[in-house]
LOTORVO-156062 format. One record per residue (C-alpha): residue number from 1; residue in one letter; x, y, z. Coordinates in steps of 0.5 Angstrom, whole numbers, plus 2048, in hexadecimal, padded with zeros to 3 digits. Example, Ala and Ser with C-alpha at 12.3 -4.5 7.8 and 13.67 -1.06 7.14 Angstrom:
REM residues 2
sero,zavex,X,Y,Z
1,A,819,7F7,810
2,S,81B,7FE,80E
***
This chain:
REM residues 471
sero,zavex,X,Y,Z
1,X,808,84B,836
2,X,80A,846,831
3,X,810,847,82C
4,X,80E,84B,826
5,X,814,848,822
6,X,811,841,824
7,X,80E,83E,81D
8,X,807,83D,81D
9,X,804,836,81E
10,X,802,833,817
11,X,7FB,831,817
12,X,7FA,82A,816
13,X,7F7,828,80F
14,X,7F0,825,80E
15,X,7F1,81E,80C
16,X,7ED,81A,807
17,X,7ED,813,807
18,X,7ED,80E,801
19,X,7EB,807,802
20,X,7EA,801,7FD
21,X,7E3,804,7FC
22,X,7E6,809,7F7
23,X,7EA,804,7F3
24,X,7E9,803,7EC
25,X,7EE,7FF,7EA
26,X,7F5,7FC,7ED
27,X,7FB,7F9,7E9
28,X,800,7F5,7EC
29,X,807,7F3,7E8
30,X,80B,7EE,7EC
31,X,812,7ED,7EB
32,X,816,7E7,7EC
33,X,81A,7EA,7F2
34,X,815,7EB,7F8
35,X,813,7F2,7F4
36,X,80C,7F4,7F1
37,X,80A,7FA,7EE
38,X,803,7FD,7F0
39,X,7FF,801,7EC
40,X,7F8,803,7F0
41,X,7F3,808,7ED
42,X,7EE,80B,7F1
43,X,7E9,810,7F0
44,X,7E9,816,7F5
45,X,7E5,81C,7F6
46,X,7EA,822,7F8
47,X,7E9,828,7FB
48,X,7ED,82F,7F9
49,X,7F3,831,7FD
50,X,7F8,82D,802
51,X,7F5,826,805
52,X,7F8,81F,807
53,X,7F6,819,803
54,X,7F6,813,807
55,X,7F7,80D,802
56,X,7F5,807,806
57,X,7F6,800,804
58,X,7FD,800,801
59,X,802,7FB,801
60,X,804,7FA,808
61,X,80B,7F9,805
62,X,80B,7FF,801
63,X,811,803,7FF
64,X,80F,80A,800
65,X,815,80D,7FD
66,X,812,80A,7F6
67,X,80B,80D,7F7
68,X,808,811,7F1
69,X,802,814,7F1
70,X,7FF,816,7EA
71,X,7F8,818,7E7
72,X,7F5,815,7E1
73,X,7EF,819,7E1
74,X,7EF,820,7E3
75,X,7F4,825,7E6
76,X,7FA,822,7EA
77,X,7FB,824,7F1
78,X,801,826,7F3
79,X,805,821,7F8
80,X,808,825,7FE
81,X,80A,820,803
82,X,808,818,804
83,X,808,814,80A
84,X,808,80C,80A
85,X,804,80B,811
86,X,806,803,813
87,X,804,804,81A
88,X,7FE,800,81A
89,X,7F9,7FF,81F
90,X,7F9,7F9,824
91,X,7F8,7F9,82B
92,X,7FF,7F9,82D
93,X,800,7FF,828
94,X,7FA,803,82B
95,X,7FD,801,832
96,X,804,804,831
97,X,801,80A,82E
98,X,7FD,80B,834
99,X,803,80C,839
100,X,802,812,83D
101,X,7FB,812,83C
102,X,7F5,810,83F
103,X,7F0,80A,83E
104,X,7EB,806,841
105,X,7EB,800,844
106,X,7E5,7FC,844
107,X,7E4,7F6,849
108,X,7DE,7F1,84A
109,X,7DC,7EF,851
110,X,7DC,7E7,851
111,X,7D6,7E6,854
112,X,7D1,7EC,852
113,X,7D4,7ED,84B
114,X,7D4,7F4,84C
115,X,7D9,7F8,848
116,X,7DD,7FE,84C
117,X,7E2,803,848
118,X,7E7,807,84C
119,X,7EC,80B,849
120,X,7F4,809,848
121,X,7FA,80C,845
122,X,7FF,808,841
123,X,806,809,843
124,X,809,803,83F
125,X,807,7FF,839
126,X,80D,7FB,837
127,X,80F,7F4,83A
128,X,809,7F4,83E
129,X,804,7FA,840
130,X,804,7FE,846
131,X,7FE,802,848
132,X,7FD,807,84E
133,X,7F6,806,850
134,X,7F4,80B,856
135,X,7F9,80A,85B
136,X,7FC,804,859
137,X,801,801,853
138,X,7FE,7FB,84F
139,X,803,7F7,84B
140,X,801,7F1,846
141,X,803,7EE,840
142,X,801,7F0,839
143,X,7FA,7ED,838
144,X,7F9,7EB,840
145,X,7F6,7F2,842
146,X,7F2,7F1,849
147,X,7EC,7F4,845
148,X,7EA,7F7,83E
149,X,7EE,7FD,83C
150,X,7E9,802,838
151,X,7EC,808,834
152,X,7E9,80E,832
153,X,7EC,80F,82B
154,X,7F1,80D,826
155,X,7F7,811,825
156,X,7F8,814,81F
157,X,7FE,811,81E
158,X,7FB,80A,81E
159,X,7F8,807,817
160,X,7F4,801,816
161,X,7F6,800,80F
162,X,7FD,801,80C
163,X,7FC,808,80A
164,X,800,80D,805
165,X,7FF,814,807
166,X,800,819,802
167,X,800,821,803
168,X,7FD,824,7FD
169,X,7FC,82B,7FA
170,X,7F6,82B,7F5
171,X,7F4,831,7F1
172,X,7ED,82F,7F0
173,X,7E8,82B,7F3
174,X,7E4,825,7F0
175,X,7E5,81E,7EE
176,X,7EC,81B,7EC
177,X,7EE,814,7E9
178,X,7F4,813,7ED
179,X,7F9,80D,7EC
180,X,7FE,80C,7F2
181,X,804,807,7EF
182,X,809,804,7F4
183,X,80E,7FF,7F5
184,X,80D,7FA,7FA
185,X,810,7F4,7FD
186,X,80C,7ED,800
187,X,80A,7EB,7F9
188,X,80D,7E6,7F5
189,X,80C,7E1,7EF
190,X,810,7DB,7ED
191,X,80F,7D6,7E7
192,X,80D,7CE,7E8
193,X,80D,7C9,7E2
194,X,80A,7C2,7E2
195,X,80C,7BE,7DD
196,X,809,7B6,7DB
197,X,80E,7B2,7D7
198,X,80C,7AE,7D2
199,X,80D,7A6,7D2
200,X,812,7A6,7CD
201,X,816,7AC,7D0
202,X,816,7B1,7CA
203,X,810,7B5,7CB
204,X,80E,7BA,7D1
205,X,807,7BD,7D3
206,X,80A,7C3,7D7
207,X,805,7C8,7DB
208,X,807,7CE,7DE
209,X,804,7D2,7E4
210,X,806,7D8,7E8
211,X,806,7D8,7EF
212,X,804,7DF,7F2
213,X,805,7E1,7FA
214,X,803,7E7,7FD
215,X,806,7E9,804
216,X,805,7F0,803
217,X,800,7F1,808
218,X,7FB,7F4,803
219,X,7F5,7F0,7FE
220,X,7F5,7F2,7F7
221,X,7EE,7F1,7F5
222,X,7EC,7F0,7ED
223,X,7F4,7F2,7EB
224,X,7F6,7F2,7E4
225,X,7FC,7ED,7E5
226,X,803,7ED,7E2
227,X,809,7EA,7E3
228,X,810,7EC,7E1
229,X,815,7E6,7DF
230,X,81D,7E8,7E0
231,X,821,7EB,7E5
232,X,820,7F3,7E6
233,X,826,7F6,7E9
234,X,824,7F9,7F0
235,X,829,7FE,7F4
236,X,82A,7FB,7FB
237,X,828,7FF,801
238,X,82C,7FF,807
239,X,828,7FE,80D
240,X,7FE,7BD,7F6
241,X,7FF,7B8,7F0
242,X,7FD,7BC,7EA
243,X,7F9,7B9,7E5
244,X,7FA,7B8,7DD
245,X,7F7,7B7,7D7
246,X,7F9,7B3,7D1
247,X,7FF,7B6,7CD
248,X,7FC,7BA,7C7
249,X,801,7BC,7C2
250,X,800,7C4,7C1
251,X,805,7CA,7C1
252,X,806,7CD,7C8
253,X,802,7D3,7CA
254,X,802,7D8,7D0
255,X,7FC,7D6,7D4
256,X,7F5,7D9,7D2
257,X,7F5,7DE,7D7
258,X,7FC,7E0,7D7
259,X,800,7E5,7D2
260,X,807,7E5,7D1
261,X,80B,7EB,7CE
262,X,812,7EE,7CE
263,X,814,7F4,7D3
264,X,81A,7F7,7D2
265,X,81F,7F1,7D4
266,X,81A,7ED,7D7
267,X,813,7E9,7D6
268,X,80D,7EC,7D8
269,X,807,7E7,7DA
270,X,800,7EA,7DA
271,X,7FA,7E6,7DD
272,X,7F4,7E7,7D8
273,X,7EF,7E8,7DE
274,X,7EF,7EC,7E5
275,X,7F0,7E8,7EB
276,X,7F0,7E9,7F2
277,X,7F7,7E8,7F6
278,X,7F5,7E8,7FD
279,X,7FA,7E9,803
280,X,7FE,7E3,806
281,X,7FB,7DF,800
282,X,7FF,7DA,7FB
283,X,7FB,7DA,7F4
284,X,7FD,7D6,7EE
285,X,7FC,7D8,7E6
286,X,7FD,7D4,7E0
287,X,803,7D7,7DC
288,X,803,7D2,7D6
289,X,801,7CC,7D3
290,X,806,7C8,7CF
291,X,804,7C1,7CD
292,X,809,7BC,7C9
293,X,80F,7C0,7CA
294,X,815,7BC,7C7
295,X,81A,7BA,7CC
296,X,820,7B5,7CC
297,X,824,7B1,7D2
298,X,82B,7B2,7D4
299,X,82F,7AD,7D8
300,X,835,7B1,7DB
301,X,83B,7AF,7DE
302,X,840,7B5,7E1
303,X,847,7B4,7E3
304,X,84B,7B7,7E9
305,X,851,7BB,7E7
306,X,856,7B9,7EC
307,X,857,7B2,7E9
308,X,85B,7B6,7E4
309,X,860,7B9,7E9
310,X,861,7B4,7EF
311,X,861,7AC,7EF
312,X,85A,7A9,7F1
313,X,85D,7A2,7F3
314,X,85A,79B,7F0
315,X,853,79C,7F3
316,X,84D,79D,7EE
317,X,849,7A4,7EF
318,X,842,7A3,7EE
319,X,83F,7A8,7EA
320,X,838,7AB,7EA
321,X,834,7AA,7E3
322,X,82F,7B1,7E3
323,X,829,7B1,7DF
324,X,827,7B7,7DB
325,X,821,7B9,7D7
326,X,823,7BD,7D2
327,X,81F,7C2,7CD
328,X,81F,7C8,7C9
329,X,81B,7CE,7CA
330,X,818,7CF,7C3
331,X,812,7CE,7BE
332,X,815,7C8,7BB
333,X,815,7C4,7C2
334,X,80E,7C7,7C3
335,X,810,7CC,7C8
336,X,813,7D3,7C6
337,X,811,7D7,7CC
338,X,815,7DB,7D1
339,X,815,7D7,7D7
340,X,816,7DB,7DE
341,X,81A,7D8,7E3
342,X,817,7D2,7E7
343,X,817,7CB,7E9
344,X,815,7C6,7E4
345,X,812,7BF,7E7
346,X,812,7B9,7E3
347,X,80D,7B3,7E3
348,X,80C,7AD,7DF
349,X,806,7A8,7DF
350,X,808,7A1,7E1
351,X,805,79A,7DE
352,X,7FE,79C,7E2
353,X,7FD,7A3,7DF
354,X,7FF,7A6,7E6
355,X,804,7AC,7E5
356,X,80A,7AB,7E9
357,X,80F,7B1,7EB
358,X,816,7B0,7E8
359,X,81A,7B6,7EA
360,X,81A,7BE,7EA
361,X,81F,7C3,7E8
362,X,81F,7CB,7E8
363,X,820,7CF,7E1
364,X,823,7D6,7E1
365,X,81F,7DB,7DC
366,X,81F,7D7,7D6
367,X,81E,7DB,7CF
368,X,81B,7D9,7C9
369,X,820,7D4,7C5
370,X,824,7D2,7CB
371,X,826,7CB,7CD
372,X,823,7C8,7D4
373,X,826,7C3,7D8
374,X,822,7C0,7DE
375,X,826,7BC,7E3
376,X,821,7B6,7E5
377,X,826,7B2,7EA
378,X,82A,7AC,7E9
379,X,82A,7A6,7E5
380,X,828,79F,7E8
381,X,82A,79A,7E3
382,X,830,79E,7E0
383,X,836,79E,7E4
384,X,83D,7A0,7E3
385,X,844,7A0,7E7
386,X,84B,7A3,7E5
387,X,852,7A0,7E6
388,X,858,7A4,7E6
389,X,85D,79F,7E3
390,X,863,7A3,7E2
391,X,866,7A9,7E5
392,X,86D,7AD,7E4
393,X,86F,7B3,7E6
394,X,874,7B6,7E0
395,X,876,7BC,7E3
396,X,874,7C2,7E8
397,X,877,7C7,7EC
398,X,873,7CD,7EB
399,X,86D,7D0,7E7
400,X,86C,7CD,7E0
401,X,872,7C9,7E1
402,X,86E,7C3,7E4
403,X,86D,7BD,7DF
404,X,869,7B7,7E1
405,X,867,7B1,7DC
406,X,861,7AD,7DE
407,X,85D,7A7,7DB
408,X,856,7A6,7DD
409,X,851,7A0,7DC
410,X,849,7A1,7DD
411,X,845,79B,7DD
412,X,83D,79C,7DC
413,X,838,797,7DD
414,X,831,796,7DA
415,X,82C,792,7DE
416,X,826,794,7D9
417,X,823,790,7D3
418,X,825,795,7CE
419,X,82C,799,7CC
420,X,82D,7A0,7CF
421,X,832,7A5,7CD
422,X,836,7A8,7D3
423,X,839,7AF,7D2
424,X,840,7AF,7D6
425,X,842,7B6,7D8
426,X,849,7B7,7DB
427,X,84C,7BE,7DD
428,X,853,7BE,7DC
429,X,857,7C4,7DF
430,X,85C,7C8,7DC
431,X,860,7C7,7D5
432,X,85E,7C0,7D3
433,X,85F,7BB,7CE
434,X,85C,7B4,7CC
435,X,861,7AF,7CB
436,X,85D,7A9,7CA
437,X,856,7A7,7CA
438,X,851,7A1,7C9
439,X,84C,7A6,7C6
440,X,84C,7AD,7C3
441,X,84B,7B2,7C7
442,X,847,7B9,7C6
443,X,84A,7BF,7C9
444,X,844,7C2,7CD
445,X,848,7C9,7CF
446,X,850,7CA,7D0
447,X,84F,7C6,7D7
448,X,84A,7C0,7D5
449,X,84B,7BA,7D1
450,X,844,7B6,7CF
451,X,843,7AF,7CC
452,X,83D,7AC,7CA
453,X,83D,7A5,7CC
454,X,838,79F,7CA
455,X,836,79A,7CF
456,X,833,794,7CD
457,X,82D,791,7D0
458,X,82E,78D,7D6
459,X,836,78E,7D5
460,X,83C,793,7D6
461,X,840,798,7D2
462,X,847,79A,7D4
463,X,84B,7A1,7D2
464,X,852,7A1,7D4
465,X,857,7A7,7D2
466,X,85D,7AA,7D4
467,X,85E,7B2,7D5
468,X,864,7B7,7D6
469,X,863,7BD,7DA
470,X,867,7C3,7DC
471,X,865,7C9,7E0
***
């Protein structure tokens, strides 16, 4: 007799499938750091009582602990349990599920083409396959069976689509409009910008694009797309050449299909029309159109702190002359829009009207009215060298007792046919004082002295100064 105290077997709940045919809407909000919020709305007919709803075609990278089911029409069913079935149906997975079970092994006669089937038992299915066929054992590598393997059914634990199974308790039968919301990995976006610099280097036609990447394992048909720019905190778990139109002076604006708004401490960009985000696809969507942005050019030389605390010898040190494009993200400059972080690529037309690439740089999230600086490369015609002409150690036996005095000279040469202004920026360590200088400096910050040196056309200019440091 059976044990009367043993718990009664719990009968399996009837399962009802919901497919993309039930879907009435889907919205996708994508964040910067490999995170997306999916809101999947479906119309489903539910029976009364307890049942299992298999929500098929969810993201294969769903974070199931974030799933939330609610009813937007009709009474909300109670969610008792939820399981994410990610063991997908493949030949290898099916064979593994049949270990210890019987399959059919179909072989074809090489001459007559007649097929015969004999029963076989799967003994192992990892690192190759082992079958018992009659009174013999056959082994082979996966995909190299001596015949075609026939299965009688598909185990219930295998799904042909990523599926979230929800155990529900419904008080009454009838249609429901359900929305399943969840967070997912595998979806990301980034901003890319392309600008054409005018011949006088004072205006920039700037276009912004959003590049979407979907590797979530699912396709989102006719989705309402939104993008969040900003760094949203997450708890870590332990486990082709563009074409351009002529410049036209007008104010910057989001692309006609993109709407921008503030959201908490972030910015939200909403696509005006639905779009399909296919699995394993990269898609580009226009973000903004900002022609005629006022820009400036800056030639910058940055020094080396070591020249102020150690002798450098008599040899001159070559200095890089970096080229920056500068702008202010405001309406006065024909911009004034929050710019998501991304790479800005700059082109300029040559004498024959062909757009040539002249450099790129990455910008951080740039709010309205903030300055932008794009490092495009190094100047070819402006060169510079620095020489330490004198060095003395005045004292030093411990912290804040070391004192040095250095005299330096920076020579800047200009091979162009027009004069240029070069910014020299020296980072000076510790407590310092300027003793002598051939041109007045500005104090950029506590450790930076800045000079603006005018260099005549096809000529040179020299800056010399003496500084004392203590640290």
